[in-house]
Every structure is written in structure tokens, then in C-alpha cells.
N, C-alpha and C positions, 0 to 999 in steps of 0.2 A: 642623700636619699631620704625620702620622707619616712617617718616612723610608721605611719599606716602601711606603707608599701612593704617595709621590713616585716611588719606583723603578718601581712598576707603571704610573704615568702616563707616565713617561719611556719605558718599554718599549712601551706602547701607541702613543705618538707616533712612535717609531722604526719600529714595524711598519706603521703607517698610511702613513708617508712612503715606506717600501719598497714597499708595495702600489701607492701612487699613482705611484711612479717606474716600476714595471713597466707600469702602465697607460699612462703617458706614452710609454714605449718602444714599446709595442704600437701606440698611435695614430700615432706618428711613422712606424712601419713601414707602417701602413695608408695614410697620406698619401703615402708614397713609392710604394707600389703603385698608388694611384689616379693619381699623377702620370705613371706610365709605362704605364698602361692605355690602350688605344686603343678600348675598347668604347663609351665615351660621353664627353661633356664633363663632367669631374669637378671643374672649377675651383671651383664653389660649395661642394662638399663639402670640398675641400682647404682652402679659405679658412676654412671653419667650424672644421675640426679645428685648423688652425694658430692661429686666434684663441684657442681654448680651451686650447691647449697652453701658451701663455705664462702664463695664469692658473694652470694646474695646476702649472707649475714654481715659481711664486711660493708657492703653498700648500705644496709639498714643502719649499721652503727655509724657510718660516716654521715648519713642524712640526719640522724638524731643529734650527732655532735655539732653539725652546722646549725641546726635549729636551736640547740642550747646556746651556742655562741651568739646567735642573733638575739636571743632572749636577754642576754647580758647587756647588749648594746641598746636594745629598744626600750 
């Protein structure tokens, strides 16, 4: 595989991780908003968001790990 192509893949992985990280921050903020909202019982929504955040964080970590491994090779 060409080094240039590996660089492109690495860049794409880093960009995707950054986008997912921004999404994660947004969802954490939304969960915090829901937690402090008194309009309705939001416990099910909060639990749903928090369950998915841990998986999202693992995906972000995996993407960044693969990008770091590519950087070592490229």
C-alpha cells in the first residue's frame, strides 16, 4: 500500500474520531441538560444516552489507536 494512501486513511480516521468526539461532548451536554430539566421524567433518555456514550468513547479510542499505528508505519 502506498504511503500517501496510508496518510489519507490516517487523516480520515483522525477526522472521524474528532467528529465523534464532538458528538460525544454534545450528547454529554444534552444528558446534563436533561438531568437538570424539571419538565418531565427524563431518566430513560439519560440512561439511553449514557449507555451509548461508553460505546462511542471506545470507538473514538479505537479510531485514534489505529491512526497512531498507521503513523508509526507511514
